C-alpha atoms as one frame of an Amber mdcrd trajectory, in Angstrom:
protein
 163.908 121.246 143.208 161.819 122.695 140.452 164.954 123.648 138.561 166.279
 120.077 138.827 162.964 118.725 137.610 162.984 121.063 134.631 166.518 119.980
 133.713 165.549 116.329 134.022 162.496 116.792 131.826 164.585 118.658 129.268
 167.103 115.849 129.151 164.351 113.293 128.713 162.840 115.343 125.880 166.194
 115.718 124.137 166.833 111.991 124.470 163.414 111.177 122.997 164.044 113.558
 120.101 167.466 112.020 119.511 166.123 108.451 119.539 163.220 109.354 117.245
 165.548 111.184 114.870 167.923 108.253 114.867 165.222 105.731 113.890 163.782
 108.118 111.290 167.228 108.595 109.783 167.844 104.820 109.717 164.505 104.148
 108.012 165.092 106.883 105.442 168.639 105.656 104.750 167.436 102.067 104.381
 164.845 103.101 101.820 167.442 105.106  99.919 169.895 102.171  99.940 167.609
  99.912  97.858 168.666  99.755  94.201 166.197  98.195  91.768 167.079  96.658
  88.425 164.074  97.149  86.196 162.946  96.380  82.679 160.178  97.915  80.614
 157.223  95.932  79.381 157.782  95.916  75.621 156.426  94.227  72.546 158.466
  91.436  71.056 158.542  87.808  69.983 158.708  84.716  72.172 159.732  81.332
  70.799 159.687  78.062  72.704 162.054  75.507  71.182 163.736  72.168  71.764
 167.491  72.355  71.297 169.267  69.477  69.556 172.528  68.831  67.762 172.662
  67.528  64.197 175.061  66.576  61.412 174.739  67.630  57.776 175.155  64.994
  55.073 174.405  64.977  51.337 170.886  63.807  50.527 172.522  60.942  48.613
 175.866  59.605  49.796 177.269  56.624  47.889 180.459  54.656  48.439 181.416
  53.481  44.949 183.253  50.161  45.204 184.732  47.417  43.056 182.922  44.132
  42.389 186.005  42.381  41.030 189.524  41.946  42.340 192.585  43.322  40.672
 195.022  46.191  40.402 193.660  49.694  39.831 195.147  50.894  36.562 193.633
  54.395  36.616 191.587  56.766  38.754 189.908  59.258  36.457 188.406  61.752
  38.935 189.683  64.383  41.358 188.443  65.597  44.725 185.579  68.044  44.350
 184.932  67.071  40.732 181.315  66.913  39.608 180.414  63.759  37.688 177.354
  62.468  35.864 175.835  59.030  36.206 177.743  56.657  33.898 180.997  58.645
  33.861 184.097  56.511  34.312 185.613  56.862  37.754 188.345  54.220  37.759
 189.497  51.104  35.940 190.867  47.776  37.176 193.303  45.536  35.294 191.012
  43.382  33.119 193.374  40.640  31.897 191.848  38.013  34.180 188.292  38.934
  33.226 189.117  39.031  29.514 190.662  35.569  29.721 187.608  34.288  31.579
 185.400  35.669  28.815 187.490  34.059  26.085 187.406  30.743  27.940 183.619
  30.908  28.238 183.262  31.775  24.563 185.527  28.863  23.561 183.574  26.441
  25.744 180.322  27.567  24.143 181.769  27.173  20.648 182.930  23.643  21.526
 179.483  22.719  22.793 177.819  24.042  19.672 180.251  22.033  17.509 179.379
  18.902  19.442 175.732  19.581  18.875 176.285  19.920  15.132 178.093  16.569
  15.168 175.258  14.931  17.056 172.671  16.452  14.735 174.525  14.935  11.738
 174.693  11.590  13.515 171.000  11.842  14.325 170.141  12.447  10.675 172.110
   9.340   9.664 170.510   7.204  12.349 167.031   8.407  11.455 167.672   7.310
   7.845 168.887   3.937   9.096 165.784   3.618  11.243 163.557   4.391   8.258
 165.235   1.639   6.190 164.923  -0.796   9.087 161.253   0.016   9.305 160.684
  -0.655   5.580 162.710  -3.893   5.670 160.858  -5.026   8.814 157.598  -4.638
   6.927 158.986  -7.002   4.243 160.382  -9.307   6.951 163.872  -8.656   5.536
 165.325  -7.828   9.015 164.592  -9.014  12.474 162.582  -7.065  15.033 165.728
  -6.776  17.171 167.588  -4.854  14.478 164.702  -2.387  14.186 164.529  -1.876
  17.941 168.280  -1.269  18.076 168.062   1.414  15.371 165.140   3.058  17.206
 167.117   3.122  20.473 170.112   4.734  18.793 167.903   7.520  17.411 166.400
   8.158  20.848 169.838   8.191  22.515 171.185  10.669  19.970 168.210  12.991
  20.545 168.885  12.861  24.294 172.522  13.731  23.720 171.472  16.720  21.609
 169.119  17.852  24.380 171.992  17.632  26.870 174.149  19.699  24.546 171.346
  22.292  24.284 171.450  22.605  28.073 175.222  23.002  27.953 174.806  25.727
  25.342 172.492  27.635  27.673 175.001  27.157  30.475 177.764  28.408  28.224
 175.737  31.487  27.263 175.182  32.272  30.948 178.897  31.853  31.580 179.631
  34.326  28.794 177.153  36.846  30.208 178.767  36.499  33.636 182.232  36.921
  32.161 181.092  39.972  30.201 179.579  41.445  33.366 182.775  40.840  35.318
 184.730  42.457  32.519 182.373  45.427  32.680 182.942  45.662  36.437 186.579
  46.473  35.782 185.343  49.792  34.424 183.914  51.561  37.488 181.343  54.220
  36.672 179.364  56.748  38.704 175.976  55.368  39.793 174.536  58.874  40.402
 175.157  62.499  39.561 177.271  63.966  42.324 180.488  65.409  43.664 183.603
  63.407  44.507 183.944  63.784  48.275 186.751  61.288  48.874 189.142  59.107
  46.911 189.793  56.044  49.039 191.837  53.843  46.673 194.672  55.100  44.519
 196.077  54.084  41.130 198.318  51.019  41.428 196.558  49.738  44.536 195.287
  46.151  44.479 191.725  45.596  45.665 190.209  42.314  46.814 186.470  41.981
  46.321 186.224  38.334  47.357 185.054  39.127  50.887 183.709  42.697  50.736
 183.423  45.393  48.102 186.359  47.790  48.526 185.492  51.484  48.215 187.178
  53.433  45.429 185.546  56.862  45.821 182.707  58.453  47.765 180.086  60.473
  45.857 177.497  62.826  47.275 174.710  65.033  45.941 175.321  68.397  47.595
 172.414  70.372  46.132 170.270  69.149  49.022 171.601  68.331  52.489 170.045
  65.953  54.975 170.357  66.771  58.667 170.199  63.978  61.219 169.594  65.629
  64.556 169.827  63.859  67.898 166.792  64.540  70.095 167.038  63.464  73.720
 164.481  61.114  75.191 163.395  63.906  77.548 162.348  66.089  74.597 161.212
  63.493  72.048 157.666  63.351  73.439 157.267  67.068  72.645 158.400  66.722
  69.045 156.602  65.387  65.989 157.053  65.358  62.234 155.845  68.481  60.449
 157.025  70.973  63.061 158.969  73.978  61.829 162.565  74.438  62.910 165.669
  76.479  62.296 169.339  75.806  62.729 172.701  77.527  62.690 176.216  76.334
  61.924 179.321  77.043  63.964 180.860  79.305  61.333 177.729  81.479  61.045
 175.957  81.529  64.416 173.944  84.582  63.378 172.433  83.096  60.211 169.283
  81.003  60.518 168.368  78.227  58.104 164.661  77.430  58.075 163.296  73.912
  57.515 160.574  71.452  58.545 161.082  68.234  60.480 160.356  65.458  57.978
 160.440  62.342  60.161 161.606  60.815  63.420 163.188  57.393  63.458 161.173
  55.005  65.669 164.203  53.667  67.571 167.605  55.045  68.563 170.721  53.964
  66.701 171.840  52.033  69.778 169.321  49.331  68.871 171.855  47.963  66.389
 174.181  47.156  69.278 171.507  45.546  71.419 173.100  42.289  72.521 169.772
  40.509  72.707 169.509  41.035  68.943 173.130  40.633  67.910 173.727  37.536
  70.029 170.316  36.163  70.953 171.705  32.636  71.407 173.493  33.649  74.597
 171.362  34.392  77.635 174.199  36.421  79.162 173.747  39.034  76.418 170.075
  39.705  77.048 170.578  43.311  78.116 171.200  46.176  75.743 173.124  49.314
  76.598 174.012  50.333  80.117 171.360  52.139  82.103 173.380  55.356  82.391
 173.863  55.765  78.639 172.057  58.733  77.109 169.351  57.842  74.602 168.820
  59.963  71.486 166.328  59.613  68.635 167.202  60.831  65.167 165.022  63.508
  63.639 165.567  63.930  59.898 164.969  66.897  57.616 166.312  68.263  54.334
 167.538  71.745  53.483 168.257  73.122  49.984 171.932  73.808  49.269 172.074
  75.073  45.669 175.264  77.076  46.177 177.068  74.321  48.089 177.556  76.633
  51.071 176.717  73.895  53.555 179.464  71.278  53.787 179.396  67.566  54.530
 179.510  66.649  58.235 179.054  70.206  59.463 177.535  70.476  62.928 174.095
  72.084  63.139 172.552  73.586  66.267 168.897  72.761  65.682 165.950  74.546
  67.328 162.653  72.690  66.884 159.836  75.185  67.409 157.180  74.041  69.892
 155.353  77.383  70.012 155.804  81.018  69.065 154.104  84.355  69.756 154.729
  87.438  67.618 154.419  91.110  68.627 153.179  90.410  72.154 153.870  92.067
  75.497 157.022  90.616  77.049 159.060  90.908  80.225 162.254  89.181  81.380
 161.462  85.796  82.934 163.551  86.815  85.953 160.838  89.319  86.913 158.330
  86.541  87.618 157.687  85.751  91.252 155.618  83.066  92.896 152.622  81.377
  91.296 149.163  81.331  92.856 146.491  78.631  92.758 145.024  80.058  89.537
 148.328  79.845  87.699 149.052  83.576  87.778 152.466  84.936  88.672 153.381
  87.743  91.036 155.299  90.646  89.504 156.634  93.715  91.294 156.188  97.001
  89.465 158.100 100.213  90.143 155.628 103.043  89.775 156.534 106.509  88.540
 156.495 107.949  92.059 159.124 105.411  93.150 156.785 103.146  95.066 156.715
  99.417  94.543 153.466  97.532  93.959 152.722  93.891  93.334 150.520  92.660
  90.501 149.228  89.255  89.416 149.827  88.549  85.740 148.832  85.810  83.336
 151.655  84.585  81.122 151.764  82.651  77.866 154.980  81.268  76.408 158.037
  81.313  78.619 161.428  80.296  77.247 163.122  80.925  80.629 164.574  84.170
  79.267 161.521  86.064  78.041 157.918  85.592  79.122 154.771  86.544  77.212
 152.325  88.707  79.196 148.659  88.109  78.412 147.121  90.247  81.167 148.059
  92.255  84.255 150.573  94.680  82.723 150.618  97.373  80.081 153.278  98.399
  77.627 155.717 100.804  79.258 155.318  99.499  82.821 158.586  98.982  84.690
 158.955  95.601  86.333 161.606  94.802  88.920 163.933  92.027  87.905 166.194
  92.205  90.978 167.236  94.498  93.786 170.341  95.094  95.865 171.456  97.226
  98.801 174.046  99.971  98.265 177.141  99.595 100.406 179.276 102.190 102.176
 182.848 102.929 101.243 184.021 100.518 103.920 182.250  97.684 102.111 179.745
  96.996 104.862 176.136  96.359 103.880 174.916  98.066 107.074 174.851 101.840
 107.458 176.324 103.182 110.691 174.121 105.232 112.993 174.473 108.980 113.454
 177.145 110.268 115.794 176.029 110.503 119.408 174.485 113.760 120.327 176.236
 115.769 122.979 174.417 116.969 125.963
């Protein structure tokens, strides 16, 4: 009986040792299976920006058109050519305008000749009136003859005054004809580069309804960027803020600038039906409610070498805040936030243990966060963790083989 009891106790002891060893082994294996992804607390820069898309245009962009109708007899510029203000760009057949000028000049000459005739007639009638006056004093003529001579003088003076008005009208007609003749010679209104030639030599243009465009000129030494800022971000942005942008062909090169102005209304206001067709009550609404609203922010950037091209797309970053040479960690390392606004961060100590710390952050661009207190340079923060898997692919480790009795 004693021997049986001893065997039973031994079995119980072995079982207890086996169970304890099993749980110890499981706990040790579980701790070894944890893999931490960490990042060092380092010094760096954090920049908080608003992202927008913009289009580059010349600071001055002019569509040079024709003010008179006719056939284009010559186009005197080429694409990419630099022109000065006053240089001839194109010329329109001027026969019609020359004939109009000659007609106006002839009409003016005719009016002036009529005036000379009336002035001679007036001189004769004034002499007749003077004789009638002298003879009336001697009672040699009747009062009626004197009054008739006086009326003729007055009528001739009125006719001369009317001719004077016609002369002025004729001079205006000549000036208009000369201007129209000058419009057949199309010149550059500004210094610039020829960006497009819209009308070709031999083409007939009709300026009776709208001014047809001959060429497009632009000043490329300074480019204007019109950037679309969403309504969600516009309240954060104001004129005077610094910004930088990149172009698609050079994503690694930053162009620095300052936001000059923000237009007070989006471009969609021009299509507001309550403005365009206010007479109809059915058009009282503007754009549909699901249409995105963007406000144009405008700024200029120097372009002395012409590297930036017209209508390039710019990825614009408007700087809301920046911190230089500060302690930083990946934003993914931030945990929950407490009532005082501090964040929880897990730190992997040198002995392999994990501790939690409360940190105060500054700028956070969702990628990098500025650390103001709670960590020191060189600390290792945990950004994520995962469990190592066995060769079979299972995330759970199998227990030890059963112990034999």
